[in-house]
C-alpha positions in Angstrom: 126.2 69.5 151.7 126.5 72.9 153.4 124.6 73.5 156.5 124.6 76.1 159.3 123.7 75.4 162.9 121.1 77.9 164.0 122.7 79.5 167.0 120.6 82.6 167.6 117.2 82.8 169.2 116.0 84.7 166.1 117.2 81.9 163.8 115.4 79.2 165.8 112.3 81.3 166.2 112.1 81.8 162.4 112.6 78.1 161.9 109.7 77.3 164.3 107.4 79.8 162.5 108.5 78.5 159.0 107.6 74.9 160.1 104.3 76.0 161.7 103.3 77.7 158.4 104.4 74.6 156.4 102.3 72.4 158.6 99.4 74.9 158.9 99.5 74.9 162.7 98.5 78.0 164.6 100.1 79.0 167.9 96.9 78.3 169.8 96.8 74.8 168.3 100.5 74.2 169.2 99.9 75.3 172.7 97.0 72.9 173.0 98.9 70.0 171.5 101.8 70.6 173.8 99.5 71.1 176.8 100.9 74.5 177.5 99.0 77.8 178.0 98.9 80.2 175.1 101.1 82.8 176.9 103.6 80.0 177.7 104.0 78.9 174.1 104.3 82.5 173.0 107.1 83.0 175.5 108.9 79.8 174.5 108.8 80.6 170.8 110.0 84.2 171.5 112.8 82.8 173.8 113.6 79.4 172.3 116.3 78.8 175.0 113.5 78.3 177.5 112.3 75.1 175.8 113.1 71.9 177.7 114.6 69.2 175.6 111.5 67.1 176.0 109.4 70.0 174.8 111.7 70.5 171.7 111.3 66.8 170.9 107.5 67.1 171.3 107.5 70.2 169.1 109.4 68.3 166.4 106.9 65.5 166.6 104.0 67.9 166.2 105.7 69.7 163.3 106.7 66.4 161.7 110.4 67.2 161.6 113.6 65.8 162.9 115.3 68.0 165.5 118.1 68.6 163.1 115.7 70.2 160.6 114.6 72.5 163.4 118.0 73.5 164.6 120.1 73.3 161.4 119.7 75.3 158.2 120.5 73.4 155.0 
């Protein structure tokens, strides 16, 4: 099986948006579920390197994916 580790912010940002669309979760809902302000979630999605590991794990839980699915493109 071929896979590619997503190593750019844009790749990770696109992965987050793809998973949000698949799960029908809007940014405002995501912010609420993660107990972050709307501007904070916008900043974190725009700059994925600012996510804490705990926030990434929570994001994966909300989006119903394994962290590998978020960070690796199959």
